[in-house]
N, C-alpha and C positions, 0 to 999 in steps of 0.2 A: 225148281219151281216151288217146292214145298217150303224151302228156306225163305224165299221171297215173300210167300204168303204169311209166314210167321213174323217176318220183319214188318210187313205191312200191318198185321194185327197188333203187334207190339207198339208200332208207331201210333196207330189209331187209339189204342188203349192209353198211351202216354198223353196224347192230345186231349182225350176225354177227361183224364184225371186233371190235367192242367186247367182245362176249361171249368171243371167242377170246383177246383181249388180257387180259381179266379172269381167264380160266382159266389162261393162261400165267403171269400174275403170282402166282396162288394156288399153282400147281405149284412155281414158283421159291421162293416164300415157304416152302412146306412142305419143299422140298429143303434150303433154308438152315437151317431149324429142325432137321431131322434131322442135318445136318452139325454144327451147333452142339452138339447133344446128344452126338453121337459124340465130338467134341473134348473135351467136358466129362468124358465117361466115361474117355477115354484119359488126360486130365490127372489125374483122380482115381486111376486105376490107377498111373500113374507116381509120383504123390505118395505113395501107399500103399507102393509098392516102395521109394522113397527113405527113407521113415520106418522101414520094416522093416529096411533095410540100416543106417541110422544106429543103430537100437536094437541090432541085432546087433553092430555095431562097439563100441558103448558097453559091452555086456555082456562082450564079449571083452576089452576093456581093463580092466574091473573085475576080471575073473577073473585076468588077467595081473598086475595090481597086487596082488591078494590073494596070488597065488602068490609073487611077488617079496617081499612083506612077510613071508610065512610062512618063506620061505627065509632071509631076513635074520635073523628071530627065531631060527630053528634054529641058524644060524651063531653068533649071540651067545650062545645058551644053551649050545651045545657048547663055545665058547671060555671061558665063565664056569665051566663044570664042570671044564675042564682047567686053569683058573687064569690064563687070559690076559685081557687087557683090550683091547677093540677100540676104536681111536680113529678118528675120521673122517679120511679122507685129504684132505678138502677144506680142513681148517683148517691153516694154516701157522703154525709157531711161529717168529715173527720176532723175538721178544724177545731171543733169544741174540745176535743180530747187533748190538744196540745196547750190549751190555756191553763193557767194556774187555777186551782180550786179557790172558791171564795171561802171566807171565814166560816160561814154557815155550812157550806158543803164539806169543809174539813171536819166539822163536828160529827157529821153523819158518815164520813168515809171510814172504811176498814172495820165496820162493826163495833167501833168503840162506843162506850157510853157517852151520852151527851153531857158536857160540862156546862153547868149553868152558873 
């Protein structure tokens, strides 16, 4: 009878431990799920902020480009009205360098004294 009672107590203890272990696992699983959800929300918020910032920068750049283009057009229009022609400073006119020097230019070239 004493042995049966010990076995019964051991069985109950094992069941209680198993139940506690299962509850702990469920609680941990729930906690991990909540943590995962929180991280997903934070990532979504961070992504939304990054997208908003990128869009804001894109719009600012578009506005800046439009203003620069408008300013360039105004300059060209003003110059055309005044009778000037605007040439791009980026294009170099190198064709002159390949031409032979004129007689007068040869006199001044190379630091030589002018022969009269």
